[in-house]
C-alpha positions in Angstrom: 4.0 37.8 9.9 7.4 39.3 9.4 10.0 38.6 6.1 11.6 35.9 8.2 8.5 34.0 8.9 7.7 34.3 5.1 10.3 32.7 4.1 10.3 30.1 6.8 6.8 29.4 5.3 7.7 29.3 1.7 10.9 26.9 2.8 8.3 24.6 3.6 6.2 25.1 0.3 8.6 24.6 -2.6 6.0 24.8 -5.0 4.6 27.9 -3.6 8.1 29.2 -3.3 9.1 28.4 -6.8 5.4 30.0 -8.1 6.5 33.2 -5.9 9.9 33.7 -7.1 8.6 33.1 -10.6 6.1 36.2 -10.3 9.1 38.5 -8.4 11.4 37.5 -11.3 8.7 38.2 -13.8 7.6 41.7 -12.2 11.0 43.0 -12.1 12.1 41.9 -15.5 9.1 43.8 -16.6 10.4 46.8 -14.9 14.2 46.4 -16.2 12.9 46.0 -19.5 13.4 49.8 -20.8 16.6 50.4 -18.7 18.4 47.1 -19.3 16.3 45.1 -22.3 18.8 42.2 -21.9 18.7 41.7 -18.4 14.7 42.6 -18.0 14.1 40.0 -20.8 16.2 37.4 -19.2 14.1 38.0 -15.9 11.0 37.6 -17.4 11.9 34.5 -19.1 13.2 33.1 -16.1 10.3 34.3 -14.0 7.9 32.6 -16.6 9.9 29.4 -16.8 9.5 29.2 -12.8 5.7 29.7 -13.2 5.3 27.2 -15.8 7.8 24.7 -14.0 5.2 25.2 -11.1 2.0 24.7 -12.4 3.4 21.6 -14.4 4.3 20.1 -11.2 1.0 20.9 -9.3 -0.9 19.2 -12.5 1.5 16.0 -12.5 1.0 15.7 -8.7 -2.5 16.1 -8.6 -2.9 13.6 -11.6 -0.8 11.1 -9.6 -3.1 11.4 -6.5 -6.2 11.3 -8.2 -5.9 8.6 -11.2 -4.0 5.6 -12.0 -1.2 7.5 -13.9 2.1 7.6 -12.6 4.4 10.5 -12.4 8.2 10.0 -11.3 10.8 12.5 -10.8 13.6 10.6 -8.8 15.8 13.8 -9.2 12.9 15.3 -6.5 12.7 12.1 -4.5 9.4 11.5 -6.2 9.7 7.6 -6.8 7.3 5.5 -9.4 4.6 3.7 -7.5 4.3 -0.1 -8.0 1.6 -2.9 -6.9 2.4 -6.0 -7.2 2.1 -9.6 -5.7 -1.2 -12.1 -6.0 -4.8 -11.9 -5.8 -6.2 -11.1 -2.3 -9.8 -12.0 -1.5 -11.2 -9.7 1.4 -14.4 -11.0 3.3 -17.0 -8.3 4.1 -17.2 -8.0 8.0 -20.7 -7.8 9.9 -20.4 -4.2 9.9 -20.7 -4.3 6.0 -17.3 -3.1 5.3 -14.3 -4.5 3.9 -11.6 -4.5 6.3 -8.1 -5.8 5.7 -5.1 -6.4 7.9 -2.0 -4.8 6.4 1.5 -3.7 7.1 2.6 -0.1 6.8 6.5 -0.2 6.9 6.4 -3.0 8.8 3.8 -1.7 11.3 0.7 -3.9 11.4 -2.9 -1.8 11.3 -6.4 -2.8 10.1 -7.6 -1.0 7.0 -10.8 0.0 5.8 -10.8 -0.8 1.8 -12.9 2.3 0.9 -13.9 2.7 -3.0 -15.3 5.9 -2.3 -12.0 7.6 -0.9 -9.8 9.1 -3.6 -6.5 9.0 -1.6 -5.4 6.5 1.1 -5.4 7.8 4.3 -3.4 7.0 7.4 -3.7 8.2 11.1 -1.4 10.1 12.9 -0.2 7.6 15.0 0.2 5.0 12.5 2.5 7.6 10.3 4.5 8.3 13.4 5.3 4.5 14.4 5.6 3.6 10.8 7.8 6.5 10.1 6.4 7.8 6.8 8.2 10.0 4.9 7.2 13.5 4.1 6.1 14.2 0.3 9.2 15.3 -1.6 7.3 18.4 -2.2 6.0 19.1 1.0 2.4 19.4 -0.1 -0.6 19.4 2.1 -4.4 19.1 1.0 -7.7 20.0 2.5 -9.9 17.1 3.4 -13.5 16.9 4.5 -14.2 14.7 7.6 -17.0 14.0 10.1 -15.8 16.8 12.1 -15.1 19.5 9.2 -12.6 20.4 6.8 -8.9 19.6 8.3 -5.5 20.3 6.7 -3.8 16.6 6.0 0.2 16.2 5.2 0.6 14.5 2.2 3.1 11.5 2.8 4.8 8.4 1.0 4.5 4.9 1.9 7.5 2.9 1.4 6.0 -0.5 1.4 2.4 -1.3 2.0 1.5 -5.0 2.6 -2.2 -6.3 2.4 -3.0 -10.1 2.0 -0.7 -11.1 -1.0 -0.7 -7.4 -2.4 2.4 -5.2 -2.1 2.5 -1.5 -3.0 5.5 0.4 -3.0 6.2 4.3 -2.9 2.5 4.9 -2.6 1.1 8.3 -1.9 -1.0 8.9 1.2 -2.1 11.4 3.4 -2.0 11.9 7.2 -5.3 12.8 8.2 -5.9 14.1 12.0 -9.6 14.1 11.4 -9.8 10.4 11.0 -9.0 9.3 14.7 -7.0 6.0 14.6 -8.5 4.9 11.1 -6.5 3.9 8.0 -8.1 3.9 5.0 -7.2 2.3 1.5 -8.4 4.9 -1.4 -9.0 4.7 -5.0 -5.0 6.3 -5.7 -3.8 2.5 -4.5 -6.8 0.4 -6.0 -6.5 2.3 -9.4 -3.3 0.5 -9.9 -4.4 -3.0 -9.6 -5.0 -4.7 -12.7 -8.4 -4.8 -11.4 -10.9 -5.2 -8.1 -14.5 -6.5 -7.9 -16.8 -7.7 -5.4 -18.2 -11.0 -6.0 -21.1 -11.8 -3.2 -19.4 -10.7 0.0 -15.9 -10.8 -1.1 -13.6 -8.1 -2.7 -11.2 -9.5 -5.1 -7.6 -7.7 -5.5 -6.1 -8.5 -8.4 -2.6 -6.9 -8.9 -0.7 -6.8 -12.4 1.4 -9.4 -13.6 0.7 -11.6 -10.6 4.0 -12.6 -8.9 5.3 -14.1 -5.9 6.3 -11.3 -3.5 9.0 -12.5 -1.0 8.0 -11.5 2.7 
């Protein structure tokens, strides 16, 4: 891999690029501390700030993906996630799973509601047809599937409607290893006021239930 390819790769990985720039600045600053103490100290400080920023952004995004806690930074295109609407009841299907018909940016698809899945996952075909936005920090994650570990690109769903529930700016992964399947994961369910199973019915209850226009 030549220098041009390295730069092209880093351009697609902003957090990694920020961390790499921080390391370079810190190293160069350390080398210049004796001959040029002021410049060396400044570069080391800038480098340390870059590394700290990369670490904090990574932690914040992991927290946003894996818990109900939210993190928004509109300046970087990371909008606050919201889930609104009214109670939705999902009947168990003959296969023993909860399937729900949902609309992703206006594209209708069937979703498996999987409380064991950390992230909401979208098939590449659905992502392309729905015009999913790439994650502003252009991150990817490794996912374990039946076919082994695959790299899945993080994306953002502008609007996902399922029953009476409407979720906006929800993080998702575009997972090639899932084939044509689409999955509602805990990163969306955890943003509900509650969800529960009564008999053979899954009940989804958003915070502050309200009528959401179609």
